[in-house]
C-alpha positions as CSV (number, residue, x, y, z in Angstrom):
1,M,30.7,125.6,-17.3
2,V,32.6,126.3,-20.7
3,T,31.5,123.7,-23.6
4,T,31.3,123.1,-27.2
5,A,28.3,124.1,-29.2
6,I,27.6,123.8,-32.9
7,S,26.5,127.6,-33.5
8,K,25.7,128.0,-37.6
9,I,25.4,125.5,-40.0
10,A,25.4,126.0,-43.7
11,V,25.1,123.5,-47.0
12,Y,26.0,123.7,-50.7
13,L,24.9,122.0,-53.6
14,P,26.1,121.9,-56.9
15,E,23.2,123.5,-59.4
16,Q,23.8,120.3,-62.0
17,V,20.9,117.6,-61.2
18,L,20.8,114.1,-62.1
19,S,17.5,112.6,-61.7
20,N,16.1,109.4,-61.9
21,D,14.1,110.0,-65.3
22,Q,17.7,111.1,-66.6
23,L,19.1,107.9,-65.2
24,A,15.7,105.2,-66.3
25,L,16.8,106.3,-69.3
26,Q,20.2,104.6,-69.4
27,Y,18.9,102.0,-67.6
28,P,16.5,99.4,-69.5
29,G,14.7,97.8,-67.2
30,W,14.7,100.7,-64.4
31,T,12.5,103.4,-63.7
32,A,12.1,106.5,-62.3
33,E,10.0,105.0,-59.6
34,K,12.2,102.1,-59.3
35,I,15.1,103.9,-58.4
36,Q,13.3,105.7,-55.7
37,E,11.9,102.6,-54.4
38,K,15.2,101.5,-53.6
39,T,17.2,104.3,-52.6
40,G,14.3,106.9,-51.2
41,I,16.2,109.2,-54.3
42,V,14.4,111.5,-56.7
43,E,17.3,113.5,-57.8
44,R,20.8,114.1,-57.1
45,R,24.1,116.9,-57.4
46,V,26.8,116.8,-59.8
47,A,29.8,119.5,-59.5
48,A,30.5,121.3,-62.6
49,P,33.4,119.9,-64.3
50,D,34.8,123.2,-63.7
51,E,33.7,122.8,-59.7
52,F,36.4,120.9,-57.4
53,T,36.2,119.9,-53.8
54,S,38.2,123.0,-52.6
55,D,35.7,125.0,-54.3
56,M,32.2,123.7,-53.1
57,A,34.2,123.4,-49.3
58,R,34.4,127.9,-50.0
59,S,30.8,128.1,-51.4
60,A,29.8,126.4,-47.8
61,A,31.7,128.5,-45.8
62,T,30.8,132.1,-47.9
63,L,27.0,130.8,-47.3
64,L,27.9,130.3,-43.5
65,F,29.7,133.5,-43.1
66,E,26.8,135.5,-44.9
67,K,24.2,133.9,-41.8
68,G,26.3,136.5,-40.0
69,S,27.0,134.4,-37.0
70,S,30.8,134.8,-37.9
71,A,33.8,136.2,-40.0
72,P,36.9,134.5,-41.2
73,A,39.1,136.6,-39.1
74,D,37.2,134.7,-36.2
75,I,38.3,131.1,-37.1
76,D,41.1,129.6,-35.5
77,Y,41.3,126.1,-37.1
78,L,39.6,124.5,-40.2
79,L,39.0,121.3,-40.3
80,V,37.9,119.8,-44.3
81,C,36.8,116.3,-44.5
82,T,37.2,114.9,-47.7
83,Q,38.1,111.7,-49.3
84,S,38.2,113.1,-53.1
85,P,40.9,115.9,-52.3
86,D,41.9,118.4,-54.9
87,Y,45.5,117.2,-55.2
88,L,47.0,114.3,-53.3
89,L,49.0,117.2,-51.9
90,P,48.9,119.7,-50.3
91,T,45.7,119.2,-48.5
92,T,42.5,120.9,-49.4
93,A,42.1,122.4,-46.5
94,C,45.8,124.5,-47.1
95,L,43.7,126.0,-50.3
96,V,40.1,126.5,-48.7
97,Q,42.6,128.7,-45.9
98,A,43.6,130.7,-49.0
99,G,40.4,130.8,-50.3
100,L,38.1,131.8,-47.5
101,G,41.1,134.7,-46.4
102,L,41.2,133.3,-43.1
103,R,44.0,133.9,-40.9
104,T,47.8,132.7,-41.7
105,N,47.6,131.6,-38.1
106,C,44.5,129.5,-38.3
107,G,45.5,125.8,-37.9
108,A,43.9,123.8,-41.2
109,I,44.1,119.9,-41.8
110,D,42.5,117.5,-43.8
111,I,40.4,114.3,-42.2
112,N,40.5,111.8,-44.9
113,M,37.1,110.0,-43.4
114,G,33.6,109.4,-45.2
115,C,30.3,108.6,-43.8
116,S,31.8,108.9,-40.0
117,G,33.7,111.8,-41.0
118,Y,31.1,114.7,-39.8
119,I,31.0,112.3,-36.2
120,Y,34.9,112.0,-36.1
121,G,35.1,116.0,-37.3
122,L,32.7,117.2,-34.3
123,G,35.0,114.8,-31.5
124,L,38.0,117.1,-33.2
125,A,36.7,120.7,-33.0
126,K,35.3,119.8,-29.2
127,G,38.9,118.7,-28.1
128,L,40.3,121.7,-29.8
129,I,38.4,124.2,-28.1
130,E,37.8,122.1,-24.9
131,T,42.1,122.2,-24.4
132,G,42.1,125.4,-25.2
133,Q,43.8,125.3,-28.3
134,A,40.9,127.2,-30.3
135,A,37.9,129.0,-29.4
136,N,35.8,129.0,-33.1
137,V,36.1,125.7,-35.4
138,L,35.2,125.4,-38.8
139,L,34.2,122.1,-40.0
140,I,33.9,121.8,-43.5
141,T,32.4,118.6,-45.2
142,A,32.7,118.7,-48.9
143,E,32.9,115.7,-51.2
144,T,32.8,114.9,-55.1
145,Y,32.2,110.9,-55.3
146,T,30.6,111.5,-58.6
147,R,33.6,111.4,-60.6
148,Y,34.6,108.2,-59.2
149,I,31.7,106.7,-60.7
150,H,31.5,104.7,-63.6
151,P,28.1,105.9,-66.3
152,E,27.0,102.6,-66.3
153,D,27.4,101.2,-62.8
154,K,24.1,102.0,-61.8
155,S,24.8,100.6,-58.1
156,V,26.7,103.5,-57.1
157,R,25.1,105.7,-59.5
158,T,21.8,105.7,-58.5
159,L,22.8,107.0,-54.5
160,F,26.0,109.1,-54.8
161,G,25.8,113.0,-55.1
162,D,28.5,115.7,-54.5
163,G,27.8,118.1,-51.9
164,A,29.5,120.6,-49.0
165,T,28.4,122.0,-45.6
166,A,30.0,124.1,-43.3
167,T,29.8,124.2,-39.3
168,L,30.7,126.3,-36.8
169,L,32.0,125.2,-33.4
170,K,32.6,127.5,-30.6
171,T,32.7,128.2,-26.5
172,V,29.9,128.2,-24.7
173,E,28.9,129.0,-21.3
174,A,26.5,125.8,-21.1
175,D,24.9,124.1,-17.6
176,Q,25.5,121.1,-19.6
177,V,27.9,119.1,-22.1
178,R,26.0,120.3,-25.3
179,I,28.4,117.6,-27.7
180,G,29.4,114.1,-26.0
181,P,29.7,111.8,-24.7
182,F,31.3,109.9,-27.9
183,V,31.9,106.4,-29.3
184,Y,34.2,105.4,-32.2
185,G,34.6,102.2,-34.2
186,T,36.8,100.6,-37.1
187,D,36.9,97.6,-38.8
188,G,39.6,97.7,-41.8
189,R,38.8,94.2,-42.7
190,G,36.0,95.8,-44.6
191,A,38.3,98.4,-46.7
192,H,37.6,96.1,-49.9
193,N,33.6,96.6,-49.7
194,L,33.6,100.3,-50.5
195,I,36.9,101.3,-52.4
196,V,38.2,103.5,-55.1
197,P,40.9,100.5,-56.3
198,T,43.6,103.0,-58.0
199,G,44.9,106.5,-57.3
200,G,47.2,106.2,-54.4
201,S,50.9,104.6,-53.5
202,R,49.9,101.2,-53.6
203,R,48.3,101.4,-57.3
204,P,48.7,104.1,-58.9
205,F,45.6,105.1,-61.7
206,E,45.0,103.1,-64.8
207,P,44.8,104.8,-67.7
208,D,44.3,101.9,-69.6
209,A,42.1,100.0,-66.7
210,K,39.7,97.0,-68.2
211,L,36.1,97.7,-68.1
212,E,34.4,94.7,-66.5
213,V,31.0,93.4,-66.2
214,D,29.0,92.0,-62.8
215,N,26.4,90.0,-62.7
216,S,24.1,92.6,-62.4
217,G,25.5,94.2,-65.4
218,N,26.7,97.2,-63.5
219,A,30.3,98.6,-65.5
220,R,33.1,99.7,-64.1
221,T,37.3,100.0,-64.3
222,A,39.6,99.7,-61.5
223,N,39.8,103.6,-61.1
224,N,35.9,103.9,-60.3
225,L,34.0,103.4,-57.1
226,F,33.4,99.7,-56.1
227,M,30.7,99.2,-53.6
228,N,29.4,95.8,-52.2
229,G,26.5,96.5,-51.1
230,A,24.9,93.4,-49.5
231,E,28.7,93.4,-47.3
232,I,27.9,96.7,-46.4
233,F,24.5,96.6,-45.5
234,A,25.2,93.4,-43.8
235,F,28.0,95.5,-41.7
236,T,25.5,98.1,-41.0
237,L,23.1,96.6,-39.3
238,K,25.4,94.6,-37.2
239,A,27.6,97.7,-36.0
240,V,24.8,100.2,-35.8
241,P,22.5,99.1,-33.3
242,K,25.4,97.8,-31.4
243,A,27.3,101.3,-31.4
244,I,23.8,103.3,-30.2
245,H,24.1,100.7,-27.2
246,E,27.0,101.9,-25.9
247,L,26.5,105.5,-26.6
248,L,23.9,105.7,-24.4
249,D,25.2,103.3,-22.1
250,K,28.1,105.8,-22.1
251,A,25.8,108.6,-21.7
252,G,23.9,106.9,-19.2
253,L,20.8,107.6,-21.2
254,G,17.9,105.1,-22.7
255,M,16.2,105.1,-25.7
256,E,13.3,106.8,-25.2
257,D,15.6,110.0,-23.7
258,I,16.6,110.9,-27.3
259,D,14.2,112.8,-28.8
260,L,15.2,112.5,-32.5
261,F,18.1,110.1,-34.2
262,L,19.9,111.3,-37.0
263,F,21.5,108.4,-38.8
264,H,24.1,109.1,-42.1
265,Q,21.7,109.2,-45.2
266,A,22.8,106.3,-46.9
267,N,19.5,105.3,-48.9
268,Q,16.1,105.1,-47.6
269,Y,15.7,101.5,-47.7
270,M,18.9,100.5,-45.2
271,L,17.3,103.4,-42.9
272,E,13.9,101.9,-42.4
273,H,15.2,98.4,-41.8
274,L,17.6,100.2,-38.8
275,R,14.7,101.8,-37.6
276,K,12.4,98.8,-37.5
277,K,15.3,96.5,-35.8
278,L,16.0,99.1,-33.1
279,N,12.1,99.8,-32.7
280,I,12.5,104.1,-33.3
281,P,9.1,106.1,-34.2
282,S,8.9,106.6,-37.8
283,E,8.9,110.7,-36.6
284,K,11.6,109.9,-34.2
285,L,14.0,109.3,-37.3
286,P,14.0,111.8,-39.8
287,I,15.3,111.1,-43.7
288,H,15.9,113.9,-45.9
289,M,18.0,112.7,-49.0
290,S,15.4,112.6,-52.0
291,H,16.9,116.0,-53.5
292,C,20.6,115.5,-53.0
293,G,21.3,111.4,-52.5
294,N,23.7,109.8,-50.3
295,T,26.3,113.1,-49.7
296,V,28.7,110.9,-48.0
297,S,30.4,113.2,-45.0
298,S,27.7,115.9,-45.7
299,T,24.6,113.7,-45.1
300,L,24.6,114.4,-41.3
301,P,24.7,118.4,-41.3
302,I,22.6,118.5,-44.2
303,L,20.1,116.6,-42.2
304,L,20.7,119.1,-39.6
305,E,20.5,122.0,-41.6
306,H,17.5,121.3,-42.3
307,L,15.6,120.2,-39.7
308,E,16.7,123.2,-37.7
309,S,15.5,125.6,-40.9
310,S,12.3,123.6,-40.6
311,G,11.4,124.5,-37.1
312,R,11.6,121.2,-36.0
313,L,15.0,121.7,-33.9
314,R,13.9,122.6,-30.7
315,T,16.3,124.0,-28.1
316,G,17.1,121.1,-25.2
317,Q,16.4,118.6,-27.6
318,R,18.6,115.8,-27.4
319,L,20.0,114.4,-30.4
320,L,21.6,111.0,-31.4
321,L,24.2,111.0,-34.3
322,L,25.4,108.4,-35.8
323,G,27.9,107.9,-39.3
324,F,28.7,104.8,-40.7
325,G,30.3,103.2,-43.9
326,V,33.3,103.2,-45.9
327,G,36.3,101.8,-44.3
328,Y,34.7,100.1,-42.1
329,S,34.3,103.4,-39.9
330,W,31.4,104.7,-37.3
331,G,31.0,107.1,-34.7
332,G,28.2,108.1,-32.9
333,T,27.8,111.1,-30.4
334,I,25.0,113.1,-28.5
335,V,24.0,116.7,-29.0
336,H,21.7,119.0,-26.7
337,W,20.6,121.1,-29.2
């Protein structure tokens, strides 16, 4: 049978490092060790002032092509997942298509999704390939969330980092489905709990926005990223277990049939709570974010690439991938490696 498979993954992280030691100097009462204990993060990467989402996307794709599994001329469709586009219009995907020299008869669209974006991208790529619309799909995740963060807001500055990934998906002959089934979920009632209030048509950017300080001493304006951590945590603990059981039921599998559970790398504290709630052995739920932080839609492919390059992925393994967060939005799938 003809099905869709992940062929290669490449990761690009900006050169600039923002370490816990640097943050501890800015936030009295917070030590580097305390930040690591709360988040599981030691350092995060920050895009250079002249480095934008399309630049990082091209860098990730270039690294992918250098692996030799494909060339720009092979790509039939480009998906760029980002919530920090270069412009409101045109789409970042069009800029990346031109920058990479992809064919002009190549489809190219943006997906404005965050933490669940990689799952949505895999689902779209599978649909394009298995309906005969494309044979080789390039899925890019790229985010510069740090530009939305106020420097005095430790609640999000300690968490988020910039980064990009490129995943090549292609048709393969196989005796089983390599990606799928999928489950998705949306609850827009939680939109206000992780949001940049200004910058869109509803509320344009406000150059004179007032600086406000919350009860925890975090400062931000309406132009900055706001996260209600307690509400995001509560949503996650409710939505993720339900989504996992729905996915396993859809696939006709049990928890014991999964070799690795790969979750969006939100923060270590949250992942440990999920692991314990779901009774997943620690060796089956890898965490890999200490060097880059929460890179939103890029966390899952960064984790996949790390597991592959370190030899932890073996042919035939069954992986459960789950992304969740901003929106609220969530999605999961099974990958046969």
